[in-house]
N, C-alpha and C positions, 0 to 999 in steps of 0.2 A: 735647332729645336724650335725657335720662335717661328720659323717659316712654316712649321707644320700646322699652325692654326690659320694661316693666310691662304684662303682659297682663291684669292685674287692675284696669286703670284705668277700666273701665266704671263708670257711675254706680252707687253703692251706696245702698240705702234706709236712711235713719236714721243715727244716730250709732253708734260702736263699741259692741259688746255689753258689758253691764255686768259679767257674770261668766260662769263656765263653764256654769252651768245654762242661762242665756239663750243662749249660743252653741250648746249642744246642741239646744235647742228650734228655733233658726233653721235648723240643718242638717237636722234630722229632719222639719221641716215641708215641705221642698222635696223631694217624692218624685221628681221628674224628675232632680234632682241625685243623689239616693241611688241611683237605678237606673243612672245613668251611671257612678258610682263602682263599683257592684257589677259592672258589665260588664267593668271593667278588672282585676278580681281575677286573679292569676296562678295557673296550674296548677302551674308549677314555678318554682324560684329563677331569678332573672335576673342573669346575670353583668354585663350592661350596667348595670343599676341598682346593683349592688354597686360597680362602678367609679365611677359618679356619686357614690355615698355616700362612697367613699374620697376622691375628688377634693374633695368639699365639706369633709370633715374636714381634708384637707391644706391647701387654699387658705385656709381660715378659721382654721387653727390650733386646731381643736377636737378633743378625743379621741373624741367621739361624734357620729355622723350617722345619720339615720334617714329612710326614705321610707315614708309611711303613706297608705293609702286610707281615706276616711271616708264610709261609707254610713250605716247605722244604728248602727254601732260603728266604732272605729278598728282597722284591720288593718295590722300592720307587714309590708311586702313586701320591705324590704331594710334592713340596719343594719350599722354599723361601730362597734366599741367596746362592744357590749352582750353580755350572756351568751348562750351557746348556747340555742336554743329561742325566742329573741325573735321571729325572723322567722316569720310565720304566727299570732302571738298576737293576741288581740283585747282591746280595752280600751273601757269605756263612754266615750262622747264627753265626758260631764261630768267625767271623770277625766283629761283630756289637755289640755295647753296648746295642742296643735295645733288643737283645736276653735276657739280664739279666732282664729287666723290664717285658718282656713277661713271662719268666719262673717263676719269683717271684710273678707275678700277682699283683704287686703293683707299685706305683710310685718309680722310681729309681733316686735319686738326687746325683749328683757327683759335689761337689763344686770345687775340684781340681783333674782333670783327671789323671795327672801324678802321684799323690799320691795314687790313688785308685788301689789296687792290681788286681782287676778284669778287668780293662780296660786300665791300665797304659802302657801296651805293644802294644796296637793297633797302627798301622802306623799313622793315623791322629793325635793321641795324641803325639807320639814321635816327629812328624814333627812340632808340635806347632799349628796345625789347630784347635784342640779341647782342650780348657782349662777347660771348665765346661759343664756339660751335665745334662738335666732333661728330663726324659721320663715317659709317662703315658700309661699304656696298653689300647688297644682297645678291649673291651669286647662286643661280639654281644648279641642279644636278647636271645640266647640259653645258654649264660654263657661261650662261648668259647673265649679264648684270641687269637684274630686273627691278631693283629698288635700292633703298638706303634706310638703315637704322641710324638715327642721330639723337644726340642729347644737346641741350642748349642751356646756357646760363645767361642771366641778364647782365652780369658784370664780367669783364675780362678775367681769365684764369688760365694757368698752364695746364697742359694735358701730358700725363706721364706715359711711358711705354706700357705700364700695367693697365692704365685706362684704355689705351688703344687695343691691347690684347683682349681685355674683358669685353669691349664693345664688339670686336670681331667674333668672339665666341657667341655672344648674344645674337649677332646678325646671322650666324649659321643656324641657330635655333629658330629664328624668325622665318628663314627660308624654308626650313623643314616644316614648320607649321603651315605656311602658305601652300607648299606642295601637297601636304596631307589634306588640307581643306579642298584643294582642286581635285585631287584623286577621289575624295569622298563624294564630291558633287558628281563627278563622272560616274562613280560606282552607283550612286542612287539613280542616275538616269538609266544605267544599264538594267538595274533592278526593276524600274518602272516598265521599260520595254519588255523585259522578261515576263512580268506579270500580265502585261497586255497581250503578249503572245499566248500565254497559257489560257487567258480568257477567250482568245480568238478560237481556240480549239472547241469551245462550246460543250464541254463534258459535264454531265450531271451524275449524281450518285444516289444509290438507294440502299435501304437496310430493312429487310422484312423479318420481323420477329415471329417465328413459326409457333411459339407457345402462346403469345397473346394475340396474334393476328395483326399487330400494328405494323403498318408499312410507312416508313419514313423516307421522304424525298427531300433533296436540297432544292433551293429556289430555282436553279436552272432546269432541273428535271420537271418541276411543277409547271414551269412555263412551257417546256417542250411538249407536254401533254395537253396544253390548252386550259389548264386550271389556274386558279389564283390560290394563295394560301388559305383564303376563306372557304373556297368551294371544294378544295381537295379533301376527300373523306378519310385518307390515311388508312386505306384497306386494300386488299387484293381485288375487291370488287370495283374500286375506283380505277384500278389499273385495267381490269378486264373491260370496263365500260367504254374505255377509249380505244381498245384494240379493234382493228378491222375484223368484221365477222369471219372473213375467210382465213385470217391468220390466228384467230383465237385458239382453235384446237391444237395447232402445231406448237404454238408458244407454251400453251398449258402443258403439253406432253414434255417439252424440253425442261420446263421448271420441275415437273414431277420426277423426271429421270434424275435431275441434279439432286433433288431432295432425297430420293430413295438411295442413291449411291454416295450421298455426301460428297458430290463431285462438282465439276465445273458446269457452268451454264452459259450458252451462247445462242443468240437468236437475233434475226433482223426481221422487223415487222413494220406494219403500217399503223399509224395513229390517226384517228378521225376526230377532228376538232368539232365543237358544237356547231360552228358555222358551216360545216361540211368539208373544210379543207383537209387534205390528207398529207401527212408527213411521214417520211421514212426514218426509222430509228434503229440503230445498232446497239445491242446490249450484251454485256458480258458480266458474269458473276460467279460466285462459288457458294456452296452450302457448307456451313460450319456446324460441327457437332458439339454436344455438351460432354460432360465427364462420363456419361453412360454410353456414349457413342451414338446417341440419337440426334437427328437433325434438329438444330436449334435456330439458326439464322441463315438468311441468304443475303449476301453482300455483293454489290456490284456497281457498275457505272454504265452510262449510256450516252450516246451523242447523236445528234441529228444528222442524217446522211441524205437528206432530201436533195440538196443542191448537187451532191456528187455521191453516188452510191458507193463508189470505191473509197471507203473510209480510210484505208491505209494510205492512199494517195494524198487525200486531203490532210491527214495528220502529218504525213511526211513533209508536205509542202510548208506547213506551219513550223514544224521542227527545223527544217532546213533554213528557214528565215530567221530563226532565233539567234540573238547575239550571245547566247549561252551554249555551252556544250550540253549534249543530251545523248544518253544511251539507255537502252532497255535490256533487261535480263529476263530469261525465262525461269521456271521453277528450279532448273538445274544449274542456274547461274551462268548460262551461256548467253553471249551477246546476240540479240535479235534485231537491234537497230542502233546505228551510230550516225549522228548528223555530221555535217561538214565541220562545224566548230569543234566538235569532239575530236574529229580526226586531227585537226590542227593542234589542239591542246594536248592530246595523248601521244602525238607523234607517230601514229599508226594509221594506215588506211582501213576503211571499213571492210575491204576484202580480206585483210589480215585478221580482223577481229571477229567478224560475224561467224557464229558457230563455236568460237573458242570459249572455254570456261574462264571466268574473270580471274580466279585465283591462279590459273596457269599463265595467263597473259600478263598479269601484274602480281608476281609472287610476294612482293614486299607488302601487299595489302593484308596478307595472312597474319593473324594475331595482332592486328592493329586496330585503330579506331574505325577504319573503313569496314573491316569485317564485323566488328562488334556492333556498329550502328546499322549496317545493312541487315544483318541477321535479326536484330531487335525489331526493325521495321517490319520484316516479313512475319516474325513470330507474333507481334502484337497487333498487326494491321494498322499501325499508326505511323504517319510520316515522320521523318527525322530531318534535322538540319544541323550541320556542324562544319567547323573549319578543321582542316588537316593538312599535314605536309607529307608529300610523297617523295621518297629519296630518288637518287639518280636511277635511271637516266632523266626522269622528269625534273627532279630536284626543284619542286615548286610547292607553293601553298595554294589551296583550293577551298572555296566555299561550296558546299554541296547540300542539295535538298533531294531526298529520296522518298518516293511514294510507292507503297505496296499496291499490287493489283492482283486479280485472279491469275493473270498470266505470269506474274513475277514481280519485278521491281523496275521502276522508272527513275532515272537519276538525271537531275539538272545540275550543272556545276559551272562555276566561274573561276578563272585563275586570279588570285589576289596576291601573288608574290610581291609585286611592286608596292601594293598598299601595305602589306606587312613589313616590307623593308623600310618604308617611310615611317610607319608607326614605331618600329623598333628604333629607328634613328631618332625620332622625336622623343621616345622614352629615355634613350641614352642621353640625349641632349638635356632633357629635363632633370635627369639624375645628376649630370655634371653641374648644371646651374644650381641645383639644390645643395650639392656638395660645396660649391664655392660660397654660397650664401651661408651655409652652416660654419664653414671655416672662418669666414669673415666675422660672423657673429661671435664665435668662440674667442677669436683673437682680440676682437674689440671689447668683449665683456670681461676678459680675464684680468685680474689685478697683476698677475705675474705672467709676462709674455713667454718666458722660457718654459713655465709649466704648461701653458697652453700649447706651445710648440711640441713639447714632449707627448701631448695627447694626439697629435696629428696622425700617427700610424693607425689609430683606431677609427679615424674618419675616412682615410683613403683605402683601407682594406675592408672588404674585397672590391670596392667600387673601381679602383684603378690598378690594383696589384694583388698578388697572393700573400706577400708579406712585406714589411717595411721596417727600416731603422732610421731614426732621425739623429743627426749629429750636430752639436753646436760648438762654437769656438769659445773657450773660456777667456776672461779678461787678460790672462797671461799668454794667450795665443795658442793654447793647446786644444785640439779637438777632443770632444767627450760625447759618447753616445748617451742620449737622455731619454729616448723612447723607442719602443718596438712593439710589433704585433704581428700575428700570423692568423690566417683565416682558419687553419686547422688547430683546434685546441690542443691536440696531442703534440704538435710541433712547437708550441709556445715556449716550453722550457728550453728546447734546443736554441731557439732564437735568442732567448734571454742570456744563455751562456755564451753564444757566439758574439753578441753585442758586448759582453764583458771582456772578451779576450782579443777581438779582432784588431782593434786599433794598434795594440802593441806589436802585432805581426804585420801590419800593412807597410809595404815599402813606399817610397816617395813616388814610384811610378804607378801605383794603384789608381784605379778610376776615382776613388773617393778623394785621394790627395790631389789628383789632377783637377777635379772639379773645384776643390777648395782654392787651388792656386790660380786657375784661369777664370773662375767664375762662369764657366760654360758647362752645359750638360755633357756627361760622358756615358755612353752605353757600351756594355761589354758582355761577351758570353761568360757564363759562370765558370766554365772550365778554364778559360784564360785567366780569370781572377784567381782561381784555385792554384793555377800554376805559378802565380806571383808570390803566393804565401809559402813561407818555409814549412817544412814538415813539423807537425805539432797539432795541438788541440784545435786552433782556429781553422786550419786546413781540413781536418777531419770533420768538424762540425758543418762546414760549408758543403762538404761532400754528402753528409747525412741529410741535409736539408734539400738537396737535389734541385736547385733552381735551373731553369734553362738559360736565363739571362737576367741582367739587372741594369738599371740606369741610375746614375748619381745626378741629382738635380740640385744646383747650388741655391742656398737661401741667401739671396742678394739684398744687401742694404743699399744705401745711397752711394757709398763710395768704397764698399768692402764686401767680402763674402763672409757671412756670419755663421754658416753651417751648411749641411748637406742633407737632403732627404733621399735615401736610397730605396728604390722600389725593386722588388724581385718578382719574376714571373715563372710560373710552373712550366714543366717540359711540354712542348707541343703548342705553346701559346705565344703569339707575338702581339705586343701591345699595338693598339690602333693609334694613328697620328693624333686624333682628337683627344684620346685619353692622355697621351703624353703632354699635349698642349695644356690640358686641364691640370695635370700634375705639376707642370712648371708654374702655372698660375698660382696654384696652392703654395708652392715653394716660395714664389716671389712675395705673396702676401705674408707668409711666415717670416721671411727675411725682413720685410718692411716693419713688421710688428717688433721683431727683435731689435732692429735699428732704432725704432721709436723708443723702445724701452731703454736702450743704451743712452740715447740723447736725453730721455726723461731723467735717468739717474744722474747724468752729468749736470743737467740744469738744476735738479734738486740739491745735489751736493754743493754746487756753486752757491746757490742762494742761501742754503742752510749754513754752509761754512762761513759765508760773509756775515750772515746775521749773528751766528754764535760768536764769531771773533769780536763782535762789537759789544757783546753782553758779558759783563765782568762779574766776579764774585762780590757779594755785598760786604760791607763792614760788619763788625761784631761789637757794637757798643755794649757797655755793661748794663745788665738787667733789661736789655732789649734784644730779642732773638729775631733775626731777619732770615727769611727763606725765599728763594726765587725758583721759578720754573719757566722753561720755554719749550714748546712742542710745535714743530713745523706742521703745516697742512699735509694731509695725506696725498694731495695732488701737488706735484712740483710747481705747476703753474700758479698755485695760490700761495706759495711761500712769499712773504712780503715784508711789510714794515712795522710789525709789532715789536715793542721793546719795553723793558723794565729798567729801573735804575734805583740804587740806594747808596747814599753817601752822607757824610757829616759836613755841615756848614761851619764856617770859621768860629761861630759862637758855640759850637758843640751840639746844636740841634740835629737830630736824625731826620733826614728827608727821603721820602719815597716818591718815585715817579713811575707812571705807566703811560704809554703812548702808542699811537697807531697811525702810520703814514698811509694815506689813501692810495691804493694800488696793490698789485700782487705780482711782483717780478723783482729782478735783481736791482732795477733802478729804485724801486721802493725801499729795498733793503739798504742801498747806498744812501738814499735820502734820510732814512732813519738814523744811520750812523752820524750823518752831518748834524741833524737836529739834536740828537742825544748829546753830542759833544758840545754844541752851542749852549744847551740848557745847563749842562754840568759846569761849564766855564762861568756862565752868568751867576749861578747859584753859589758856587764855591768861592767866588771872588767877592761878591757883593754882600753876602749874608742876608740877602733880601728875602722877603716873605714870598709865599707861593704865587700870589697875584702879580707881584712885581716881576718875579722870575718869568712868568708866562708873557707878560707885557714886553719884557726885554727880548724874549725869544722871538715874539711876533715882529718886533721892530728889526731885529737882526735878519730875519728871513726876508723882509722886504728890502733891506739894504743890500743883501747878498743875492737877491733875485733867485731864490731857490725854486720858486714856481711850483711848490707842492702844497697840498693840504694835509693837515694832521689833526688828530684829537690828542688830548693829554690831560692827566690829572697830576697835580703836585701836592703832596701832603707833608707838612712839617710838624714834628712832635716837640712841644715846648713844656717847660715846667718851672714854676717859681718855687722859692723855699717853702712858702705856705702850702703850695700844692704837693710838694714832697712830703710835708708832715701829714697831709690829709690822704696821701696815697692815690693821687689822681694825676693825670697828664692831659694836656690840651692838644688836640689835633687841629691845626690850622691848614685849610686846604682850598685850592682853587681848581676850577674845571673848565677846560676848553672843549666843549662838545663831547666829552667822554662819559662813559658809564660811571655812576657814583661808587665810592668805596662801600664795602659792607663791613659792619662791626659785629663781632661775636663777643658778647659780654661774658664775664666769668661764670654766670649762671647758665650759659648755653643758649640764651636767647639771641636772635639776630636783630640788631638795631636798624630801624628805618630812619634814614637821614632825611627827615621831612623838609629840612630847610634847603635841600639841594636844588640848584637850578644851573643848568649847564650854560656857559657863555659860548660865544661864537668860536668856530673852529680856528685853529692857527692857519695863517696864510691867506685869510680873507680880507681883514681890515687891520692894519698895524695900529690904528688909533683906537681900537675897541677897548672899552673899560673892562678890566679883569677884577671881578669881585671875589672876596674870600669868605669862607664859612668856618665856624669854629665849633667843635664838639668836645665835651669833657669826657674822658675815658677813665674807668677804674683800672687799677693795676690788675693784671691777669686777663685783660681784654686782648682780642686779636683783631687786627685790621687787614682786610684783603682788598688789593687793587688788581684789576684783571681787564683783559681785552675781550671784545665781543665774540671772538672765536670760541670762548668757553661756553657760551649760552645759546648761540644761534644754531639753528638747524633749518634745512630746506623745507621740512614739513611742519614747522612750528614757528611762532613769532617770538620776539625777544622777551615779552612778558612771561610767557610760559617757561622759557629758559631761565629767567630770573627766579621764578618760583621754585624750579628744580634745584637751583643753586642754594637758595635760602634753606630749603628742606635738607639738603645734604650737609650744609654747615651746622644746622641744629643737631643732626645726628652725629656729626664728627667733632663736636666742640671739645670733648674731653681728650681727644687724641693728641699726641705730640705734633708740633707744627709741621715737621717734614712729612710725617705720615698723613696728616690731614690733607696737605696739598696733593700728595700722590693719589689718595683715595678720591678726592674731588675730580681730578682729571680722569680717573678710571670710570667714575660714575657718569660724568657728563659727556665725555667724548670717546669713551672706550679705547683710549690710546691712539685713535686715528681721527683727529679733528678735520672737519671740512675746511676750516680756516686756521691761520696761525693762532696760537694761544700763548699769551705771556701773563705770568702771575708774579706778584711780589706781595709778601705778607710780613707783618711784624707782630710779635707777641710781647706784650709789656709785662715782664715778670715783676713780682713784688720787690721793692727796693729795700725793705727792712730785713731781707734775708740774703744769703750769699747767692751769686749767680748760679742757677741750676746747671748740672752737667749737660742736660739735653740741649742747652743753648750754645754749647761749644765754648772755646776760649774767648777771652775778651781782647779784641784786636782793634785798635783805633789809631789814627795818625797822631804823632807826637805834638803837632801844632795846635790841636784843639784842646779846650779845657777838660778837666776830669769830670766824670759824671758826679753831680753833687752827692749822690748816695754812696760813692766809693769811700770806704774807710781810709783815713789818713795813714801814711806809712809810720811804723813804730820806730 
């Protein structure tokens, strides 16, 4: 299957070229190849090639992409990420890495350019501008390697099989655009020669309005009669004035006879110019009647026959020299003239065609655009131009221009089959690239890769297949159909039911199971698959859906197959190789997305599990209710070192801690656990105050060489007998670069800790002085310690986040503590924080009343003193 996208898979003589000089010699020795490349050189910049280069850079994650043609030199025809003036520049073949890809006729992947012996000495490589290179050869429709599409990164990087396959597909598209541009240029040249040939016939036209007497001539006829646009009077008198006196009666009689009979007019006469020169002119026309049957207009054409009186011979000579086909038809649709090019294009000799009726000679033209357009031209007297396809035996596309005349119809035509084929191929290529870009965007932008994968059938149908089912493997190893779609709305219910029952009926030898087991595509006729199914609903449904065949494409991860995308094709249709290659690319991208999601989940679970295992439940001292929350970041890569802690010191004081280790990974989470344990040990053994605890932690970090940075706030709640009687508590706290605590007073106001000043972060200087602050709190107050993930957003600064938090706390002041914390998280981070969030809060209940039920049971270690407000035992 992968080989279907490799147009360079033709046998290659010998082994890969040894160096750039050898590559240049191989390319220059093939003159046919060089000529083919030279024919594809562009006259103007190509927006289509620029889009392909931009898409290559975006899909492969490279800052530079370039399309080059390689004849005797390398010519850049499109580029992204390179300086102005690069497009159109020429480089010797031996000075370009693209020469290797072209000479080897296969993709050339260089993960580390300086380490590659073939390109390591190139100037851009030694200068550090090229660190990694990937090039895919451009192979034209005749099999010639005409150039290379490449992407470049300034730093070394690996290239995956998917990267190579993607670049090859883009290279196919680039070749198509180059060939289309070359054909268009040749086509325009033919059109120019065609127009020159028509001009060479020297035909002028006239229109005489019998009701107004106005005679209208085109510029050629005015010149033919020796007038200028200013001197021509626009009347029959101006015509008669130039006629030779001997010819005037005869020509007048011919005109009058045509007018009287509303019939044809034909005359050859002499025209006398003012200087006395005489010219011969052949004229033909027809009188047209109005709705009453009266003569209204005389229309016709004339040409100068002075040089050669035999007008038919002259016109025939011009027509025979035309690069376009030409034939003329009389009023009965009989062939009256067929030129040599028309004989070739129509596959019939003029002897066969002359005198035959068009509709008899070419019956497929009846009731087609040919008949419709030809009859419209004759009916309206207006030329027509159109593209049309004529079926076998011609089986080709043609561009046609048809002019009505008094004698019948003249038709000029060109065969444009090859142009249409290249255009169709370019359109299909653009559609495939657009599909890949859309699939990549949806998989990259989806929060749930499995849901995005389930949407794949709607993207690939009908672009790549008539209907599709996507299967993924559950964590327990069982396949499950997660998405399906059919191009026919009437068949979607059948597909939905088939997807619901088919897996239970599939034997291990089915194409789907083989694709899952081998990780390779499996194509099979639908009847063969139906024969594998046991009698029952699944078999009947597949028969009702009537596909011709299907292909099972594995959704491959890095080391496993994570699912299968099955494409089904209608009867009479065989998928093209390029469509199958695109479908496998889609499947590979989906497999990689599923694998990334799996690894993402594992990383997130590991980091979150490690972090949660280190965060314990808080103590429950009497008359002090403590609540904690930890919410990991929505992105697994940002789960890190946030922590909270709450414990009692030996003297009975309640201590709260909030901290954040710099970094977002499992190492940060592990470092957090180490720092948390150190701080706990220092505080619970020494009974030291917050400042001394932080100083001790800083000293331990230096001694143990933890080599991390962290912020932290330690708050201890103290109370004397006098403070107990007055119903207040002191909070003594110290801060190492962390956000300050917020205090919600009993009246609902949020206290501003004006005396706060953050000291140096932990891990910077173990000798740094740690200062303490003290604030007196009324019983009923709530203190909240938090990490910056609660208030920071990508679209706002911390001050704005702090304002939002204060406002939320004012509104939630009367709520129970647990409910308050839940609501704060919901309002500020919507349950999906961009960074870790850790919270620890304490509510100081009144000590002259029993512990409220909302605070939970009173649980403290036996080794600490009783709360002074606890009543003595009876």
